[in-house]
C-alpha positions as CSV (number, residue, x, y, z in Angstrom):
1,M,5.1,9.5,-8.1
2,R,6.8,10.2,-4.8
3,M,3.4,11.1,-3.3
4,C,2.0,7.7,-4.4
5,A,4.9,5.7,-3.1
6,D,4.9,7.7,0.2
7,L,1.1,7.3,0.8
8,I,1.1,3.5,-0.1
9,S,4.3,2.8,2.0
10,Y,2.7,4.7,5.0
11,W,-0.5,2.9,5.0
12,A,1.1,-0.5,4.2
13,E,3.3,0.0,7.3
14,Q,0.3,1.0,9.4
15,D,-1.4,-2.2,8.3
16,L,1.5,-4.3,8.9
17,A,1.8,-2.8,12.6
18,G,-1.8,-3.3,13.2
19,S,-2.3,0.4,13.8
20,R,-5.8,1.4,14.8
21,W,-6.0,3.6,11.7
22,A,-5.1,0.6,9.3
23,G,-9.0,0.1,9.1
24,L,-9.7,3.1,7.3
25,D,-11.1,2.8,3.8
26,W,-9.3,3.9,0.6
27,E,-10.9,7.4,0.5
28,Q,-10.1,8.1,4.1
29,K,-6.4,7.1,3.5
30,G,-6.5,9.4,0.4
31,L,-5.8,6.6,-2.2
32,S,-7.0,6.5,-5.8
33,N,-8.7,3.2,-6.9
34,E,-5.3,2.3,-8.7
35,Q,-3.2,3.2,-5.7
36,Y,-5.6,1.3,-3.4
37,E,-5.1,-1.9,-5.6
38,I,-1.3,-1.6,-5.4
39,Y,-1.6,-0.9,-1.6
40,D,-3.6,-4.1,-1.2
41,E,-1.3,-6.3,-3.3
42,I,1.8,-4.8,-1.4
43,V,0.3,-5.6,2.1
44,Q,-0.3,-9.2,1.0
45,A,3.2,-9.5,-0.1
46,A,4.5,-7.7,3.1
47,R,2.7,-10.1,5.4
48,T,4.2,-13.0,3.6
49,E,7.7,-11.4,3.8
50,R,7.2,-10.7,7.5
51,R,6.2,-14.4,8.2
52,R,9.3,-15.5,6.4
53,H,12.0,-12.9,7.1
54,G,10.6,-10.6,9.9
55,A,9.3,-7.0,10.1
56,P,12.4,-5.1,8.9
57,A,12.5,-7.2,5.7
58,A,8.7,-6.6,5.1
59,K,9.1,-2.7,5.6
60,A,11.8,-2.8,3.1
61,L,9.8,-4.8,0.7
62,I,7.0,-2.3,1.1
63,K,9.2,0.6,0.2
64,R,10.8,-1.2,-2.8
65,L,7.4,-2.4,-4.3
66,A,5.7,1.0,-3.6
67,E,8.3,2.9,-5.5
68,R,8.5,0.3,-8.4
69,R,4.8,0.1,-8.8
70,C,4.0,3.7,-8.5
71,A,6.7,4.6,-11.0
72,A,5.4,2.1,-13.4
73,A,1.9,3.4,-13.0
74,N,2.8,7.0,-13.3
75,G,1.6,7.9,-9.9
76,A,-1.4,5.6,-10.1
77,T,-3.8,8.6,-10.0
78,H,-6.7,7.1,-12.0
79,S,-10.2,7.6,-11.0
80,S,-11.7,6.7,-7.7
81,E,-15.3,6.2,-8.6
82,N,-15.2,2.5,-8.7
83,W,-14.8,1.4,-5.1
84,R,-14.1,-2.0,-4.3
85,P,-13.8,-3.7,-0.8
86,P,-10.6,-4.8,0.7
87,T,-9.4,-8.4,0.4
């Protein structure tokens, strides 16, 4: 579960920062489909949080949500065979 939360947190923070690596697809980021779905939802929530309360609050939200969602999904390591495009 730690790996899931760390991966999702890292990539969500990269996306929020506008990193040149943020545009990599889910496979290049090393995410399963389930992890990618969690990542996508967290990024959307973090963008909203950043607009309302700033970047530090958004980063804290990313970490909290990634830990909570990955624990609930037992690491979210289900199949990566059904790719879906980012939203």
